[in-house]
Backbone as JSON, one array per atom type, in Angstrom:
{
  "sequence": "MGDAPLAWTGPFQVRDLLDRCVADDQPWPPDDRAVYLVAQRPWIGAPSPECDPLYFGGNTGRSARFCTRIGDLIADMHGFYGVLAGHHSGGQSLHRWCWERGMKPGSLWLGWAMREPWCAACAEVELARALVGRWERRGEVGVLNVKRPPRCGVHGRSV",
  "N": [[43.2, -16.86, -51.69], [40.7, -14.0, -52.1], [39.06, -14.02, -50.55], [37.96, -12.06, -49.2], [34.83, -10.01, -50.37], [34.84, -7.43, -53.47], [34.52, -4.66, -52.53], [33.14, -1.35, -53.58], [33.04, 1.57, -54.86], [31.14, 3.91, -55.58], [28.64, 4.08, -58.12], [29.84, 6.76, -59.6], [28.39, 8.64, -62.88], [30.16, 10.23, -64.76], [30.88, 12.05, -66.1], [29.53, 13.52, -63.36], [31.22, 12.95, -61.36], [33.48, 14.66, -62.82], [32.47, 16.89, -62.14], [31.9, 17.9, -59.64], [35.06, 17.39, -58.86], [35.96, 19.12, -56.78], [35.1, 18.85, -54.71], [34.87, 18.52, -51.5], [33.16, 15.89, -50.93], [33.42, 14.05, -51.91], [34.18, 10.61, -53.13], [37.05, 9.8, -54.03], [39.81, 8.14, -56.78], [42.13, 5.63, -55.88], [45.2, 5.37, -54.9], [46.64, 3.32, -55.96], [45.57, -0.19, -56.05], [43.4, -1.52, -57.01], [40.15, -1.86, -58.63], [38.32, -0.94, -62.18], [35.51, 0.69, -63.13], [33.49, 0.6, -66.52], [30.3, 1.78, -66.53], [26.58, 0.96, -69.02], [24.79, 0.91, -67.23], [24.22, 2.44, -64.1], [25.1, 0.26, -60.34], [24.35, -1.28, -57.98], [25.29, -1.78, -55.39], [27.36, -4.05, -56.56], [28.87, -4.65, -59.48], [26.5, -6.22, -61.92], [26.11, -7.86, -64.76], [23.76, -6.36, -65.56], [24.05, -4.38, -65.4], [25.34, -3.7, -68.01], [28.08, -4.02, -69.1], [31.02, -2.18, -70.33], [34.06, -1.63, -69.86], [36.74, -2.35, -68.22], [39.2, -2.66, -65.62], [43.0, -2.2, -64.16], [45.51, -2.25, -61.55], [47.61, -4.1, -62.97], [50.44, -4.22, -61.94], [53.02, -2.96, -59.63], [53.1, 0.33, -59.5], [52.06, 3.28, -58.17], [49.67, 4.22, -60.1], [47.06, 3.63, -59.94], [45.56, 6.08, -59.49], [45.96, 7.22, -62.11], [45.65, 6.43, -64.09], [42.7, 6.08, -64.37], [42.18, 9.03, -65.03], [44.1, 8.93, -67.4], [42.42, 6.92, -69.02], [39.45, 8.6, -68.52], [40.39, 10.51, -69.84], [40.74, 9.62, -72.29], [38.8, 8.62, -72.88], [37.14, 10.58, -74.1], [38.64, 11.8, -75.81], [41.36, 12.23, -76.36], [43.13, 11.87, -77.03], [46.25, 11.29, -79.15], [46.43, 10.45, -82.97], [49.16, 9.1, -82.12], [49.65, 8.83, -80.01], [48.6, 7.97, -77.11], [47.1, 7.08, -73.97], [45.39, 5.27, -73.27], [44.24, 2.75, -74.05], [42.17, 0.66, -73.21], [40.14, 3.47, -73.2], [40.38, 5.11, -74.85], [38.93, 3.08, -76.68], [36.3, 3.21, -75.81], [35.71, 5.71, -76.68], [35.98, 5.51, -79.08], [33.64, 3.45, -79.12], [31.71, 5.36, -78.18], [31.29, 7.07, -80.22], [29.86, 6.11, -82.47], [27.64, 5.28, -81.2], [26.76, 8.5, -81.28], [26.86, 8.95, -78.23], [28.04, 10.73, -75.45], [30.27, 10.37, -73.62], [30.18, 11.05, -71.53], [27.74, 10.47, -70.32], [27.79, 7.41, -69.05], [29.19, 5.5, -66.64], [31.09, 5.28, -64.16], [32.67, 3.38, -61.74], [35.12, 1.56, -58.27], [37.12, -0.53, -56.89], [38.7, -2.18, -53.85], [39.88, -4.06, -52.0], [40.93, -6.07, -49.45], [42.54, -9.04, -48.1], [45.22, -8.26, -50.83], [44.99, -9.18, -53.85], [46.16, -8.42, -56.55], [45.86, -9.65, -59.8], [44.36, -10.86, -59.33], [41.38, -9.66, -58.28], [40.17, -8.49, -60.37], [40.74, -10.6, -62.26], [38.62, -11.54, -61.35], [36.49, -9.93, -61.28], [35.7, -10.67, -63.78], [34.68, -12.15, -64.14], [32.46, -12.24, -62.86], [30.82, -9.88, -64.62], [31.92, -11.51, -66.94], [31.24, -13.68, -67.28], [32.67, -16.77, -68.36], [35.32, -16.47, -70.27], [36.41, -17.38, -73.34], [36.06, -17.32, -76.35], [37.95, -14.44, -78.37], [36.35, -11.36, -78.52], [33.4, -12.64, -77.85], [32.68, -11.82, -75.65], [31.15, -9.58, -74.82], [32.08, -7.77, -74.07], [34.12, -4.77, -74.55], [37.2, -5.14, -73.73], [39.95, -6.22, -75.15], [41.46, -7.73, -74.59], [41.58, -10.84, -72.7], [42.02, -11.34, -68.47], [44.93, -11.8, -67.23], [45.9, -14.54, -65.9], [46.65, -15.23, -62.66], [49.67, -15.68, -61.29], [50.65, -16.17, -58.77], [48.13, -17.07, -57.31], [46.85, -18.32, -59.1], [44.19, -18.41, -60.28], [41.77, -17.55, -63.43], [40.25, -16.19, -66.68]],
  "CA": [[42.54, -15.41, -51.66], [39.26, -13.18, -52.99], [37.61, -14.73, -49.37], [36.25, -10.94, -49.14], [34.19, -9.23, -51.43], [35.85, -6.43, -53.34], [34.35, -3.18, -51.64], [32.5, -0.42, -54.6], [32.92, 3.0, -54.4], [30.23, 4.27, -57.0], [29.42, 4.37, -59.1], [29.36, 7.29, -60.46], [27.97, 8.94, -63.84], [31.46, 10.43, -65.8], [29.84, 14.05, -66.31], [29.04, 13.98, -62.28], [33.05, 13.19, -61.51], [34.48, 15.87, -62.77], [31.65, 18.13, -61.3], [32.39, 17.63, -58.13], [36.43, 16.96, -58.7], [36.77, 19.82, -55.96], [33.95, 18.99, -53.42], [35.57, 17.87, -50.07], [32.56, 15.54, -50.24], [33.56, 13.71, -53.57], [34.89, 10.14, -52.83], [38.84, 10.05, -55.67], [40.73, 6.95, -56.86], [43.3, 5.71, -54.07], [46.46, 5.45, -56.01], [46.79, 1.73, -55.73], [45.1, -1.75, -55.2], [41.79, -1.49, -57.12], [39.92, -2.17, -60.18], [37.15, -0.12, -61.93], [34.61, -0.6, -64.36], [32.92, 2.02, -66.96], [28.88, 1.37, -67.57], [26.02, 2.39, -69.62], [24.18, 1.94, -66.51], [24.46, 2.31, -62.78], [24.52, -0.99, -60.19], [23.63, -1.14, -56.37], [26.12, -2.64, -53.7], [27.99, -4.87, -56.87], [28.18, -4.91, -60.73], [26.42, -7.32, -62.21], [26.15, -7.78, -66.34], [22.18, -6.27, -66.19], [24.63, -2.81, -65.94], [25.66, -3.56, -69.45], [29.63, -3.35, -68.54], [31.72, -1.69, -71.59], [35.12, -1.58, -70.4], [36.97, -2.35, -67.44], [40.73, -3.06, -65.84], [42.87, -2.37, -62.49], [47.32, -1.93, -62.52], [48.23, -4.95, -62.51], [51.63, -4.07, -62.13], [52.81, -2.47, -58.19], [52.64, 1.25, -58.93], [50.84, 4.12, -57.77], [49.7, 4.89, -60.97], [45.54, 3.75, -60.14], [43.96, 6.88, -59.89], [46.5, 8.5, -62.92], [45.34, 5.43, -65.28], [41.41, 6.22, -64.07], [42.53, 10.41, -65.16], [43.62, 8.5, -68.5], [40.78, 6.71, -68.93], [38.74, 9.53, -68.31], [41.27, 11.92, -70.96], [40.73, 8.93, -73.85], [37.27, 8.66, -73.29], [36.52, 12.12, -74.66], [38.56, 12.23, -77.47], [42.0, 13.71, -76.43], [44.53, 11.64, -77.93], [46.23, 11.46, -81.25], [46.81, 8.77, -84.15], [50.11, 8.84, -82.73], [50.07, 8.68, -78.84], [47.73, 8.13, -76.52], [47.25, 6.76, -72.52], [44.79, 4.25, -72.36], [43.47, 1.82, -75.15], [40.1, 0.74, -73.11], [39.13, 5.19, -73.36], [40.87, 5.02, -76.94], [38.07, 2.36, -77.54], [34.97, 3.48, -75.53], [35.23, 6.91, -77.04], [34.75, 5.51, -80.41], [32.26, 2.85, -79.21], [30.4, 6.58, -78.16], [31.32, 8.14, -81.22], [29.9, 5.36, -83.77], [26.6, 5.81, -81.18], [26.52, 9.93, -80.22], [26.81, 8.95, -77.03], [27.88, 11.92, -74.68], [31.81, 9.84, -72.9], [30.06, 11.53, -69.51], [26.89, 9.86, -69.41], [28.94, 6.0, -69.16], [28.87, 5.26, -64.97], [32.25, 4.97, -63.49], [32.74, 3.19, -60.37], [35.28, 1.33, -58.79], [36.97, -1.37, -55.64], [39.65, -2.68, -53.59], [40.1, -5.13, -50.73], [42.38, -6.6, -48.57], [43.7, -8.73, -48.67], [44.33, -7.23, -52.29], [46.14, -9.49, -55.32], [45.44, -7.41, -58.29], [44.94, -10.74, -60.67], [42.37, -12.32, -58.93], [40.97, -9.18, -58.38], [40.28, -7.95, -61.56], [39.12, -12.18, -62.71], [36.73, -12.34, -59.92], [35.64, -8.81, -62.09], [35.46, -10.31, -65.63], [33.42, -13.74, -63.77], [31.26, -11.49, -62.59], [30.27, -9.92, -65.2], [31.05, -11.85, -68.69], [31.8, -14.98, -67.1], [33.55, -17.5, -69.06], [36.18, -15.95, -71.57], [36.59, -18.48, -74.38], [37.12, -16.55, -77.13], [37.61, -12.66, -78.31], [34.78, -11.42, -79.18], [32.52, -13.04, -77.56], [32.54, -11.52, -74.04], [30.12, -8.3, -74.95], [32.28, -5.99, -73.61], [35.09, -3.56, -74.96], [38.4, -5.15, -73.19], [40.73, -6.39, -75.96], [42.35, -9.44, -73.67], [41.13, -11.09, -70.88], [43.05, -10.6, -67.65], [45.84, -12.72, -67.42], [46.39, -15.78, -65.54], [47.44, -14.89, -61.36], [50.84, -15.66, -61.59], [50.5, -17.03, -57.76], [47.34, -17.9, -57.0], [46.47, -19.59, -60.23], [42.99, -17.73, -61.15], [41.78, -17.15, -64.53], [38.37, -16.57, -66.36]],
  "C": [[41.54, -14.67, -52.85], [38.05, -13.64, -51.84], [36.66, -13.36, -49.57], [35.9, -10.72, -50.28], [34.61, -7.54, -51.78], [34.6, -5.45, -52.78], [33.77, -2.24, -52.93], [32.38, 1.31, -54.15], [31.83, 3.43, -55.7], [29.22, 3.59, -57.33], [28.83, 5.8, -59.63], [28.72, 7.86, -61.91], [29.52, 10.05, -64.23], [31.67, 11.99, -65.63], [29.87, 14.64, -64.24], [31.13, 14.2, -60.92], [33.61, 13.81, -61.42], [33.9, 16.76, -62.24], [31.65, 18.4, -60.68], [34.06, 17.0, -57.96], [37.04, 18.04, -57.88], [35.58, 19.67, -55.04], [35.09, 17.96, -52.89], [34.41, 16.56, -50.37], [32.77, 14.41, -51.27], [34.44, 12.56, -53.42], [36.08, 10.26, -54.48], [38.82, 8.83, -55.47], [41.85, 6.48, -56.19], [44.36, 5.41, -55.45], [46.76, 3.63, -56.55], [45.29, 0.87, -55.84], [43.8, -1.13, -55.46], [42.35, -1.65, -58.79], [38.86, -0.99, -60.27], [36.62, -1.03, -63.69], [33.75, 0.2, -65.13], [31.58, 1.06, -67.78], [27.91, 1.8, -67.93], [25.2, 2.57, -68.14], [24.81, 1.9, -65.25], [24.12, 0.75, -62.19], [24.69, 0.45, -58.85], [24.44, -2.16, -56.13], [27.63, -3.39, -55.25], [28.25, -5.0, -57.95], [28.45, -6.56, -60.97], [26.51, -7.17, -63.92], [24.12, -7.05, -66.61], [23.33, -4.31, -65.65], [25.55, -2.45, -66.62], [26.96, -3.05, -69.39], [30.12, -2.71, -70.3], [32.87, -1.75, -71.65], [35.81, -2.24, -68.78], [38.19, -3.39, -66.76], [40.79, -2.58, -64.07], [44.92, -1.6, -63.41], [47.39, -3.03, -61.54], [49.41, -5.14, -61.59], [52.13, -3.66, -60.52], [52.76, -0.64, -57.47], [51.73, 2.49, -58.0], [50.35, 4.38, -58.21], [47.59, 4.19, -61.23], [44.38, 5.01, -60.0], [44.88, 7.89, -60.78], [45.82, 7.81, -64.29], [44.05, 5.82, -64.98], [41.54, 8.24, -65.38], [43.05, 9.81, -66.78], [42.77, 8.19, -69.2], [39.85, 7.55, -69.5], [39.61, 10.26, -70.03], [40.53, 11.09, -72.24], [39.39, 8.49, -74.11], [36.34, 9.96, -74.44], [37.44, 12.06, -75.8], [40.3, 12.76, -77.48], [43.29, 12.51, -76.27], [44.66, 11.75, -78.7], [46.13, 10.17, -81.12], [48.66, 8.56, -83.45], [50.38, 8.18, -81.09], [49.07, 8.73, -78.21], [47.91, 7.79, -74.71], [46.74, 5.36, -72.42], [43.79, 3.61, -73.57], [42.29, 1.57, -74.66], [39.56, 2.18, -73.27], [39.23, 4.88, -74.19], [38.77, 3.68, -76.94], [36.44, 2.74, -76.92], [34.49, 4.79, -76.02], [35.21, 6.66, -78.69], [33.7, 4.86, -80.36], [31.08, 4.56, -78.82], [30.14, 6.92, -79.1], [30.12, 7.1, -82.16], [28.14, 5.8, -82.64], [26.09, 6.32, -80.3], [25.84, 10.02, -79.36], [27.86, 10.21, -75.88], [29.38, 10.34, -73.91], [30.96, 10.62, -71.23], [28.68, 10.56, -68.93], [26.78, 8.78, -68.93], [29.05, 6.59, -67.17], [30.82, 4.36, -64.95], [32.06, 4.09, -61.83], [34.53, 2.24, -59.73], [36.47, 0.35, -57.41], [37.74, -1.44, -55.22], [38.73, -3.85, -52.2], [40.98, -5.43, -50.22], [41.54, -8.53, -48.1], [44.07, -8.5, -50.06], [45.59, -8.75, -52.72], [44.97, -8.56, -56.7], [44.93, -7.95, -59.76], [44.07, -11.29, -60.45], [41.77, -11.16, -58.85], [40.14, -8.39, -59.87], [39.94, -9.78, -62.81], [38.1, -11.91, -62.04], [35.99, -11.17, -60.5], [35.14, -8.78, -63.13], [34.39, -11.22, -65.61], [32.53, -13.02, -63.26], [30.08, -10.64, -63.29], [30.49, -10.49, -67.12], [30.61, -13.69, -68.55], [32.6, -15.92, -67.79], [33.95, -16.58, -70.55], [37.19, -16.83, -72.6], [37.44, -17.54, -75.66], [37.1, -14.41, -77.6], [36.68, -12.49, -78.72], [33.39, -11.54, -78.44], [31.28, -12.92, -76.01], [31.39, -10.06, -73.93], [30.47, -6.47, -74.04], [33.68, -5.64, -73.97], [36.87, -3.97, -74.99], [38.5, -5.97, -74.72], [41.07, -8.03, -75.4], [41.8, -9.2, -72.89], [42.62, -10.79, -70.22], [43.9, -11.52, -67.44], [46.24, -13.55, -65.76], [46.66, -15.26, -63.83], [48.21, -16.14, -60.91], [50.3, -16.65, -59.54], [49.49, -17.58, -57.19], [46.25, -19.07, -58.08], [45.2, -19.57, -60.9], [42.95, -17.85, -62.39], [40.36, -17.21, -65.03], [38.73, -17.57, -67.73]]
}
């Protein structure tokens, strides 16, 4: 697994992605089988630590909710969540991060990647390795993700 590189779409500045949501030529996240990244800076080709990654993830389940998950992320990173309810813990972490810095969430960069053959766990592990290298202790990786991606139960890959 993982022989084919992740094929990236984006990055897009979040505000531009939202401004162009009804444009026919605006790429849109797929329903499933993808991973995403939110970063402080754009990247060319595949992201690296130089884009200052903030949060990454995907859908490890088999549901067709990837695009919806991106919507949850964007809503929560803009503060559309309550004390008792929210949709995306990463979006809430990004909202707090932006709030603390007086930064508008729309200025952040978002992209997503796919490949064939697909293994959600392996793709997330591959992305974590590319962005943060080894993940040994909580808080040392430089991203807002609280949990490291789980080990792939099929292929055995881990961060």
